[in-house]
Kinemage of the C-alpha trace (Angstrom):
@kinemage 1
@onewidth
@group {chain A} dominant
@subgroup {mainchain}
@vectorlist {calphas} color= white
{ca met a 1} P 106.962 112.712 97.588
{ca ser a 2} L 106.609 113.744 101.232
{ca ser a 3} L 106.570 111.275 104.119
{ca phe a 4} L 104.751 113.742 106.372
{ca his a 5} L 101.557 115.755 106.271
{ca leu a 6} L 101.156 118.790 108.535
{ca asp a 7} L 97.705 120.065 109.440
{ca ile a 8} L 97.456 123.189 111.590
{ca arg a 9} L 94.060 123.453 113.250
{ca pro a 10} L 92.437 126.800 114.102
{ca asp a 11} L 92.992 126.150 117.835
{ca gly a 12} L 96.767 126.171 117.327
{ca val a 13} L 97.219 122.403 117.554
{ca ala a 14} L 99.337 121.024 114.719
{ca val a 15} L 98.975 117.385 113.678
{ca leu a 16} L 102.003 115.872 111.944
{ca thr a 17} L 101.195 112.549 110.275
{ca phe a 18} L 104.023 110.184 109.306
{ca asp a 19} L 102.976 108.025 106.333
{ca leu a 20} L 105.856 106.718 104.204
{ca pro a 21} L 104.501 106.505 100.629
{ca gly a 22} L 104.519 103.109 98.935
{ca glu a 23} L 105.450 101.218 102.115
{ca lys a 24} L 103.392 98.964 104.407
{ca val a 25} L 105.182 100.372 107.447
{ca asn a 26} L 106.927 103.586 108.394
{ca lys a 27} L 110.690 103.268 108.708
{ca leu a 28} L 113.451 105.701 109.472
{ca thr a 29} L 115.737 106.522 106.580
{ca thr a 30} L 118.124 109.392 106.039
{ca pro a 31} L 115.678 111.247 103.719
{ca val a 32} L 112.850 110.774 106.257
{ca met a 33} L 115.011 112.115 109.095
{ca asp a 34} L 116.146 115.073 106.936
{ca glu a 35} L 112.521 115.904 106.091
{ca leu a 36} L 111.469 115.620 109.740
{ca asp a 37} L 114.317 117.896 110.804
{ca arg a 38} L 113.220 120.578 108.315
{ca leu a 39} L 109.581 120.263 109.367
{ca leu a 40} L 110.373 120.545 113.077
{ca asp a 41} L 112.349 123.737 112.393
{ca glu a 42} L 109.341 125.173 110.504
{ca ile a 43} L 106.965 124.133 113.282
{ca ala a 44} L 109.177 125.674 115.978
{ca ala a 45} L 109.286 128.969 114.059
{ca asn a 46} L 105.508 129.131 113.575
{ca arg a 47} L 104.046 131.240 116.402
{ca glu a 48} L 100.504 130.077 115.577
{ca ile a 49} L 101.314 126.536 116.719
{ca arg a 50} L 100.744 125.965 120.448
{ca ala a 51} L 101.030 122.165 120.518
{ca leu a 52} L 102.146 119.362 118.234
{ca val a 53} L 100.630 115.896 117.894
{ca val a 54} L 102.736 113.364 115.974
{ca arg a 55} L 100.831 110.360 114.647
{ca ser a 56} L 101.136 107.540 112.165
{ca gly a 57} L 99.218 107.263 108.945
{ca lys a 58} L 99.728 103.485 109.028
{ca pro a 59} L 97.075 101.384 110.801
{ca glu a 60} L 99.556 98.833 112.165
{ca gly a 61} L 101.869 101.114 114.119
{ca phe a 62} L 104.005 104.205 114.251
{ca ile a 63} L 107.498 103.099 113.143
{ca ala a 64} L 108.717 99.608 112.315
{ca gly a 65} L 112.364 100.638 112.679
{ca ala a 66} L 115.226 101.779 110.532
{ca asp a 67} L 115.897 100.840 106.928
{ca ile a 68} L 118.137 97.765 107.267
{ca ala a 69} L 119.535 98.162 103.726
{ca glu a 70} L 120.663 101.697 104.577
{ca ile a 71} L 122.375 100.499 107.776
{ca arg a 72} L 124.094 97.698 105.869
{ca asp a 73} L 125.423 100.224 103.337
{ca ile a 74} L 126.887 102.312 106.163
{ca thr a 75} L 128.583 99.356 107.840
{ca asp a 76} L 130.184 98.068 104.643
{ca gly a 77} L 131.424 101.520 103.621
{ca arg a 78} L 129.136 102.184 100.619
{ca gly a 79} L 127.016 104.752 102.420
{ca ala a 80} L 129.586 106.316 104.694
{ca arg a 81} L 129.552 110.094 104.794
{ca asn a 82} L 132.710 112.172 104.837
């Protein structure tokens, strides 16, 4: 399930909404960052897009922070990448 929704308006303004499914707040995780990276590449390659607005789909704020469990896994060696 996607954490982002991209809407490209006829005037060339793209609206990218960050709304992490099943969560009360948006938080940065590796899958979220990977998805955002892919989307930004697609947006940059799209000549119809003249401007980009990035917004939150959550009423309380944009991003609460990073996923603490994921950071803990990195620091104790379980999530370290080679």
